[in-house]
N, C-alpha and C positions, 0 to 999 in steps of 0.2 A: 647544750643550751641550758643557760640559767633565768631565772625573772630580768636579772637586769639585761642580758644579753637580747632577749626576745624583746624587751621594752626599747630598746635601740633599735632594734631590725623593724620594728612596728613603726616608729615614729620617721628611719628612713626613707620609709616604703609608703609610708598614708601621709600626705599634705593635710587631709581634711580633719579638721577637727571634732566634726561629728562623728566622724569614723573612727578615729582615735577614743573619744570617748565611750559608743558603743562597744570597742575591744577590753577599754578597761572595767566597765559595767559586768561584760561577758568576765570577764579576770575575777571579777570580787563574787559572781554566783558561785564559779568556779571554785574557790577557794572556801567559800561555806558549805558548800557539797562535800567537797574533800574535807572537809573538818568532821561535817556530821557523819561521814562515813569510814572515817579514823584510814582515809588514803594520803597519798605525797601532797601535798598542798602546792607546794614546787610545781608539780608535773601540771598538774590542774591550771594553775595559774600562767604556764605557758602558753598551755593550751589554746587559753582564752584571749589570749594577746596575741597571738598568731592565726588566729582560724580565720580572720578576713585579710591581714597584710595586705594581700596582692590584691585585693580586689578592684581598687582604686586604679591603678595603673595595668590592670588585664583582666577587666569584667568577663571577657568572653573566655577565658582558660581558667577562671577561679572554680577549686582552687586549687586545680590540678599543676599552672604554675608555678602556684608559691611551694607546693608539695616537693616541685621538681628543684626548685631554687632550696631550698632548705638542704634537701637530700644530699645537693650537690658541694653548699657552701657550709655547713654545719653540722652538728654532731645531735642533731634533734632525734628523741627515740621513737624509734617503728611507732610506737604506740599513738604517740601524738599526731604523727604523718597521719596515720589510721584513722583516727578521731576527727583530725581538720577535712580529709578527704569525705567521712562518713554524714559532717555537718549539711551538705547539699546534698539532697535527695536524688538530684538529678546525673549525680556521679554513679548510682547505682551500688556504692559501696556499703556493705553491712556494717551495721554499728554493732558489733561482737563483745564492747568489754564496754563498763561502766563508765570508765572516761569517753567513750564514744557517745552512749547517750545521754550522758550529762550535757555534753558542749551543744548536743542538737534539741536537747530538751530547754535550754537556758538562752540559746541565743534569739530566737524571736521573742521571746517573754522579757527580755530585757530591754528591748526597743519599749516594748508595750509602757511598761514602768517607767522609762525615763521621758515617754512623752505624756505621762499622768503627772509628772513631777513637772515638767515645762509648761502645762497650764494652770497652774498652781500663783494664786499673785507673787509667794515667794521665790517661785520654780524650784523648791528644795524637794527632795524625796523622802526626806524624814520626817514630812507632813502626808503622806500619800497614805491612803488609809485603806484596808484592806478590802471592804466593801465599795469603795470609790473603786478601786483596782478591778474589782468581781462584775460590777458594772460595766467599766468599761470594755472591759472584755469583751461581754456580750453584744455590746456595740461594734457592730462590724464596721460603723463610717468613722468609728474613732481610731485615729494611729491605722488607716485601711491598708496600709503596707506591712502589716503586722499579718502574718499567715498562723489565725488561730487552728487552724486543725493541726499545724507543727507540732504547736503548743500541748495541744492536747494529746497528739500521737507520741510526742516526748514525754509527758508526764506519766502516761499508759508501759512505755517501753521502760520506765524507770521505775515502775511499778509505784509511782506516789499518786496519791487522790488528785486531781486539778487542783482543786481549794487547796491543798497544803501546798502544792509546789506554788501556785500564786504566792502563796505566804510566805514560803521558804526563800523564793526569788526578792522578794520587797522585801523582806528582812535582811536578806543579802548585801544589797544595793542600802541599805538605810544605816546597816552596821558600818558599811565601808565609808558613806558620805561622814559617820559622825567619828570617825579616826582622825587622829590627828597628824597622820601622815598620809593621809586619802590627797590625792591629786585634784585640783580644784575642779577640771572636769569629771569627776566621780560626784562630787558634792554638789553641783548643780552649775547652770549656766548664768 
């Protein structure tokens, strides 16, 4: 499974533009961390793109349905499948690899960054400042669906200071938005 195949599969199974945007944002954060740790960027990208591809059509069975589908119909690497299962705490699947811990750590946080961008007049992530993101993180009424406890737990599992993790993910999405090849859904709405 390569990035183009994962992207096509994600689009095929995910009609919602907002959920597509979420997966593209997770992909961007995963790529940033892969480069940071000198890991395989393609593996991290595919994991980010596929982690929620089944959520819209199979919310009650997510992510087990998606992992079963990937196992049966694709050649997706087992470490990617394990990471996808581990990003949902209710599965009980331990996050034993850096890949799995990274997915868990960036998943919820990308939603907070996106929400912070969408309230700006220009709706651009490039204008979001770290100080503003930290304030929004502490305000649990803002983007209330973002699980702050999982963001904090994810940073701890990665061994990254929470403020540094906030900065890393913000930078990742800003860099992706500034890239000429970035899809419009990453750049803003």
